[in-house]
C-alpha positions in Angstrom: -0.2 0.1 -0.2 1.1 3.3 -0.7 1.7 4.7 2.8 0.0 7.8 2.5 -3.3 6.2 2.4 -2.5 4.6 5.6 -5.1 7.2 7.4 -7.7 5.2 5.7 -7.0 2.3 7.0 -6.8 3.0 10.8 -9.4 1.6 12.9 -12.5 3.2 14.9 -13.4 3.0 18.2 -17.1 4.1 19.0 -18.3 5.3 22.0 -19.5 1.9 23.1 -15.8 0.3 22.9 -16.3 -1.4 19.6 -13.6 -1.1 17.4 -14.0 -0.7 13.2 -11.1 -2.4 11.3 -10.9 0.7 8.8 -12.7 4.2 8.4 -14.4 2.8 5.1 -18.5 2.5 5.2 -21.0 0.6 2.8 -23.6 3.4 2.2 -27.1 2.1 2.5 -28.2 2.1 -1.3 -31.4 1.5 -1.8 -30.9 -2.0 -4.1 -34.7 -2.8 -4.9 -33.7 -6.2 -5.3 -35.6 -8.5 -2.3 -38.4 -10.9 -2.7 -42.0 -9.0 -2.9 -42.6 -10.7 0.7 -39.2 -8.6 1.6 -37.1 -11.8 2.4 -33.7 -11.6 0.4 -33.0 -12.8 -3.1 -30.1 -15.2 -3.3 -29.0 -12.5 -5.6 -29.5 -10.1 -2.7 -27.5 -12.0 -0.5 -24.5 -12.3 -2.8 -24.5 -8.7 -3.5 -24.2 -7.6 -0.1 -21.7 -10.4 0.9 -19.4 -8.7 -2.0 -20.1 -5.0 -1.3 -19.0 -5.8 2.3 -16.1 -7.6 1.5 -13.8 -5.1 3.0 -15.6 -2.0 4.9 -15.3 -1.9 8.7 -18.8 -1.0 9.3 -22.0 -2.0 6.3 -25.2 -0.8 6.5 -28.1 -2.4 4.7 -30.2 -1.0 2.1 -33.6 1.0 4.3 -35.6 -2.0 5.8 -39.1 -1.7 6.4 -40.8 -1.8 9.7 -44.4 -1.3 9.0 -46.5 -2.8 6.4 -47.3 0.9 6.3 -44.0 2.3 5.6 -43.3 0.1 2.3 -41.5 2.2 0.4 -39.8 0.8 -2.6 -40.7 -2.2 -4.7 -38.2 -4.9 -3.4 -37.8 -3.2 0.2 -36.4 -5.8 2.8 -38.5 -6.5 5.8 -37.7 -6.7 9.3 -41.7 -6.1 9.8 -42.4 -9.5 11.7 -40.7 -12.7 13.5 -41.0 -14.7 10.6 -38.1 -12.0 9.3 -35.6 -12.9 11.7 -34.3 -16.0 10.0 -34.6 -14.9 6.6 -32.6 -11.5 7.5 -30.0 -13.6 9.3 -28.8 -14.3 5.7 -27.6 -10.7 5.5 -26.3 -10.3 8.3 -24.0 -13.4 8.0 -22.8 -12.5 4.2 -21.9 -8.9 5.9 -20.1 -10.1 8.7 -18.1 -12.7 6.4 -15.2 -10.5 6.3 -15.0 -8.7 9.5 -17.2 -6.0 8.8 -19.9 -4.7 11.5 -23.3 -5.6 10.5 -25.8 -2.2 10.5 -29.6 -2.7 9.5 -30.9 0.2 8.5 -34.3 1.0 9.8 -37.2 3.0 8.2 -40.5 4.1 7.3 -41.8 5.9 4.4 -44.3 7.7 6.0 -45.9 9.7 2.7 -43.0 8.6 0.5 -44.7 4.7 0.9 -46.2 3.4 -2.1 -49.7 3.1 -2.0 -49.4 0.6 -4.6 -46.8 -1.7 -2.2 -48.7 -0.9 1.5 -50.9 -3.8 2.6 -53.6 -1.1 2.9 -53.0 0.6 -0.2 -52.4 4.2 1.3 -49.6 5.8 3.1 -49.6 8.4 6.0 -47.3 10.7 7.6 -47.5 14.0 10.2 -50.1 16.0 7.3 -52.0 15.3 4.4 -49.9 15.7 1.0 -50.0 14.7 -2.5 -46.8 14.1 -4.1 -44.7 11.6 -6.5 -42.7 8.9 -4.9 -40.2 6.3 -6.2 -41.1 5.0 -9.7 -44.5 6.5 -9.4 -46.2 7.6 -12.7 -48.4 9.3 -10.7 -48.9 11.5 -7.7 -50.5 9.5 -4.7 -52.4 11.2 -1.7 -51.6 10.9 1.5 -53.4 11.0 4.8 -52.5 12.2 8.1 -51.0 9.3 10.6 -52.9 9.2 13.9 -51.7 9.4 17.2 -51.8 5.6 18.0 -50.1 4.8 14.7 -47.7 7.3 15.7 -47.2 5.6 18.9 -47.3 2.0 17.3 -44.7 3.0 15.2 -42.2 4.1 17.4 -43.2 0.4 19.1 -42.3 -0.8 15.7 -39.0 0.5 15.1 -38.2 -0.8 18.6 -39.8 -3.9 17.7 -37.3 -3.8 14.3 -34.4 -3.6 16.5 -35.5 -6.8 18.7 -35.7 -8.6 15.2 -32.0 -7.3 13.9 -30.3 -8.4 17.4 -32.1 -11.3 17.0 -31.0 -12.0 13.0 -27.5 -11.6 14.2 -26.8 -7.9 13.1 -24.1 -5.9 14.8 -26.2 -3.0 15.2 -28.8 -0.5 13.7 -29.3 2.6 11.9 -32.5 4.8 12.6 -33.2 6.1 9.3 -33.9 9.8 10.0 -32.8 11.2 6.5 -34.0 11.6 3.0 -38.0 12.9 3.0 -38.8 9.6 5.0 -41.0 9.8 8.0 -38.6 11.1 10.5 -37.2 13.1 8.5 -40.8 14.4 7.5 -41.3 14.6 11.5 -38.5 17.2 12.0 -39.3 19.0 8.3 -41.9 22.1 8.5 -42.8 21.4 5.1 -44.1 18.2 5.7 -45.0 18.6 9.4 -48.3 21.1 9.8 -49.6 19.2 12.9 -51.6 21.4 16.0 -50.5 18.4 18.2 -47.8 17.7 20.8 -46.3 16.1 17.7 -46.1 19.3 15.7 -45.6 21.6 18.5 -42.2 19.8 19.1 -41.1 19.1 15.8 -37.8 16.5 17.3 -40.6 14.6 19.4 -41.1 11.8 17.5 -37.5 11.6 16.5 -36.2 11.7 19.7 -38.9 8.5 20.7 -37.6 6.8 18.6 -34.6 6.7 19.6 -35.4 6.5 23.2 -37.3 3.2 22.1 -34.0 2.0 19.8 -32.2 2.5 22.6 -34.4 0.9 25.7 -35.2 -2.0 23.3 -30.9 -2.3 22.9 -30.3 -2.6 26.7 -33.1 -5.1 27.4 -32.5 -7.4 24.2 -29.2 -6.7 23.2 -25.4 -6.6 24.5 -22.8 -3.5 25.4 -21.6 -3.8 21.7 -24.8 -3.4 20.4 -24.6 -0.4 17.6 -26.9 2.3 17.0 -26.3 5.0 14.9 -28.7 8.1 13.4 -28.9 8.8 9.9 -30.1 12.8 9.0 -30.0 15.1 6.2 -28.7 18.3 6.8 -30.8 20.6 4.7 -33.5 20.6 2.1 -34.7 22.5 -0.8 -38.4 22.2 0.3 -39.8 25.8 1.9 -40.4 26.5 4.7 -38.2 22.9 4.7 -35.4 21.6 7.1 -33.0 24.5 7.9 -28.9 24.4 8.8 -30.4 25.9 12.1 -33.0 23.6 12.5 -30.2 20.9 12.1 -28.1 22.4 14.6 -30.9 22.1 17.0 -31.4 18.4 15.9 -27.8 17.6 16.4 -27.9 19.3 19.6 -30.4 16.3 21.0 -28.7 13.6 19.4 -25.5 14.2 21.0 -27.0 14.0 24.4 -28.3 10.5 23.4 -26.2 7.3 23.8 -25.8 7.0 20.4 -22.4 5.4 18.5 -22.3 7.1 15.1 -24.5 10.4 13.1 -24.4 9.6 9.4 -25.1 12.7 7.3 -26.6 12.1 3.8 -24.8 14.4 1.1 -25.0 14.3 -2.2 -21.5 15.7 -2.4 -19.2 15.7 0.8 -17.9 19.3 0.1 -21.7 20.8 -0.6 -21.7 24.2 0.8 -25.3 25.6 3.1 -27.9 26.8 0.7 -29.6 29.6 2.9 -29.8 31.3 5.8 -27.0 32.7 8.3 -25.0 29.6 7.3 -25.1 30.3 3.5 -22.1 29.6 1.8 -20.3 27.1 4.8 -19.9 23.7 4.1 -22.3 21.7 5.7 -19.6 19.2 6.9 -17.6 22.0 8.7 -20.7 23.0 10.5 -21.7 19.1 11.0 -18.2 18.6 13.0 -18.3 21.5 14.4 -21.8 20.8 16.3 -21.1 17.4 17.3 -18.1 18.2 18.7 -16.1 15.2 19.0 -19.0 13.3 21.2 -19.4 10.6 18.5 -18.1 9.4 15.4 -19.5 10.8 12.1 -19.8 9.4 8.8 -19.4 11.7 5.4 -20.8 10.7 2.3 -20.8 11.9 -1.3 -19.3 11.8 -4.9 -16.2 9.8 -3.9 -14.9 7.8 -6.8 -11.2 7.7 -6.1 -8.7 7.3 -3.7 -7.2 10.5 -3.2 -11.1 12.1 -2.8 -11.0 9.4 0.1 -8.2 10.8 1.4 -8.6 13.8 1.2 -12.2 13.9 3.3 -10.5 11.9 6.3 -7.5 14.3 6.5 -9.9 17.2 6.1 -10.5 16.4 9.6 -14.5 16.8 9.6 -15.5 13.7 9.2 -14.2 10.1 11.0 -15.8 7.6 9.1 -16.3 7.5 5.3 -19.7 6.7 3.5 -18.9 4.6 0.1 -22.3 4.1 -2.1 -21.8 4.5 -5.9 -18.0 3.5 -6.4 -18.2 0.3 -3.8 -21.4 -0.6 -6.6 -19.0 0.0 -9.9 -16.1 -1.7 -7.7 -16.7 -4.0 -5.1 -12.6 -4.4 -4.7 -12.1 -0.4 -4.8 -11.0 -0.4 -0.5 -8.5 -3.6 -1.5 -7.0 -2.5 -4.4 -5.7 1.1 -2.2 -4.8 -1.3 0.8 -2.7 -3.8 -2.2 -1.7 -0.8 -3.8 -3.4 -1.3 -7.0 -5.3 1.9 -7.4 -4.9 2.1 -10.7 -7.2 -1.3 -11.3 -9.9 0.6 -9.9 -13.4 0.9 -11.7 -14.6 4.2 -11.0 -16.5 4.6 -14.2 -19.6 2.7 -15.6 -19.9 0.6 -18.1 -23.1 -0.6 -19.6 -21.6 -3.3 -22.0 -19.3 -5.3 -18.8 -20.6 -8.7 -18.7 -20.5 -8.9 -14.9 -22.5 -6.1 -14.6 -20.3 -4.9 -12.1 -21.0 -7.6 -9.6 -25.1 -5.5 -9.0 -28.1 -7.6 -8.9 -30.2 -7.2 -11.9 -32.9 -4.8 -10.6 -30.0 -2.9 -9.4 -28.2 -2.8 -12.9 -31.2 -1.7 -14.7 -31.0 1.5 -11.8 -27.3 1.8 -13.4 -28.4 1.8 -16.9 -30.6 4.0 -17.0 -29.0 6.9 -15.2 -31.2 6.2 -11.9 -27.5 6.6 -9.9 -25.4 9.9 -11.0 -22.1 8.0 -11.9 -19.7 8.6 -14.8 -20.4 6.4 -17.4 -18.1 4.9 -20.6 -21.1 5.8 -22.8 -21.2 9.7 -22.1 
């Protein structure tokens, strides 16, 4: 290995004492490759094995916690106890080469697809009409009831118990990307007048507390709990960096093991407000203040970009998504001094289809994920 890349392979200790073998994280990209009932396909298991083979921490795709929360065709499920043994196959595959396997627990809220939910509807903080993943036409989402809110919070806890029983090393609470936890934080989505609207952070904190309580009851001190968030949204009035500053202030007081910021570009700048023009990652690093590791992610396609992100000092762990989908051996090639062999350009003519599942290959082929391409 070229010695300049050594910082990427230093171990990282989480607040609970668990040690990660390096600073690389497999990002939780949607693969739409599970069976219709949310159980894993053989192709999905092999895909997760390949993509987890060299990272310190590996995240599953967003995994649904209730029948009302399904947001994608081919989405994994941890809704019921019968899912435990099936998801164990994913956990075992992810851990095969020393990665810590994290189940990302998720509910689509108003972005859940009526065509995919058990009752043919979707629900979130407030009524809205919107177009979600792959939909040809918008759908109407209703307001979720207070009883359903409590049931959803408990569902995140039950999903955590199932993750423990399936052999995962931890869970990541998906509070990003316009899904239900994000929706409650956002003034664009949450227009309620009850306690769930008066305190926009209440739902997120209740979910965190439920997950932590369940992990303590059923897990062990090594069980990892992370939280993913989106720091700013384009909708107006939406989540601003000022709102995120408040959210971070609450999250760092919780017994979490890491925070994970969802960014398309790790060096992106704040859109507007009093922090306009400042890199988001700098602000987040400042607000977290070293109390827990931060995973940064976004448009890392080369070893040099990975090294720059770590040496910049604002992230502790580096999430890799699209580049690991293009080349499962990206990290191994850096470690073994074979950087010139890295594949970081999508080739629609490759016979092995970059080791992707067929549905995910189709998404790449159609340009769903922006990546450098050989045919452009």
